[in-house]
C-alpha positions in Angstrom: 124.1 109.8 83.3 122.5 113.3 83.5 122.4 114.5 87.2 119.2 116.8 88.0 118.5 118.2 91.6 114.5 117.3 93.6 114.0 117.7 97.3 114.3 115.4 100.0 112.8 115.1 102.8 114.4 114.8 106.1 112.7 111.6 106.4 114.3 110.0 103.8 117.3 111.3 104.7 117.1 110.2 108.0 115.8 106.5 106.0 119.0 106.1 103.5 121.2 107.0 106.8 120.0 104.2 108.0 120.4 101.4 105.6 123.6 102.8 105.1 124.9 102.3 108.3 123.4 98.7 108.3 125.1 98.3 105.0 128.3 99.3 106.5 128.2 97.1 109.7 128.1 94.3 106.6 130.9 95.9 104.7 129.3 97.6 101.9 130.3 101.4 101.6 127.7 103.1 99.9 127.5 106.5 99.0 123.7 107.9 99.4 123.8 108.8 96.1 124.6 105.5 95.0 122.4 104.2 97.0 119.4 106.1 95.8 120.3 104.9 92.1 120.5 101.7 93.3 117.5 101.4 95.3 115.4 103.1 92.2 117.1 100.0 89.6 116.1 97.5 91.8 112.7 98.5 92.1 112.5 99.5 88.2 114.3 96.0 87.5 111.5 94.1 89.7 108.3 96.9 88.8 105.6 94.1 88.9 106.5 92.2 92.2 106.9 96.2 93.8 103.6 97.2 92.9 102.1 94.0 94.2 103.5 94.4 97.8 102.7 98.2 97.4 99.0 97.3 96.4 99.2 94.7 99.6 100.3 97.0 101.9 98.4 100.1 101.4 95.4 98.0 101.0 96.3 96.7 104.4 97.0 99.9 106.2 93.4 101.6 104.9 91.3 98.6 106.3 93.9 98.4 109.6 92.1 100.9 111.5 94.7 100.3 114.8 97.8 100.6 112.4 96.4 103.7 111.0 95.3 105.1 114.9 99.0 104.1 115.9 100.3 105.9 113.2 98.3 109.3 113.7 100.5 111.8 115.3 99.7 112.8 118.3 100.5 116.3 119.5 99.6 117.8 123.1 100.9 117.5 126.6 100.7 114.9 129.2 98.1 116.4 132.1 98.8 114.1 134.7 101.7 112.8 137.0 102.2 109.3 137.0 104.0 108.7 140.5 101.3 110.8 142.6 98.5 108.9 141.2 100.0 105.7 141.0 100.9 106.6 145.3 97.3 107.6 146.2 95.6 104.5 144.1 97.8 102.1 146.5 
């Protein structure tokens, strides 16, 4: 099989590392390259099931306002002091 290079996000690498850790805990030691290839092959072999599940997830996520709100990144600083506020209200 030929080799090529593609950009991989930090998030994707972290997920691969987490999967590697879980697999290693059950005695399966696999490189990130092997793991990535295995995942890709698994999806290709079960493509119809994958599409069905992916569509269901994306349609659900689009309609789930609370989930979308929870997953929205928040940039900012907290401007309150909960300890002082707690002491004042008591």
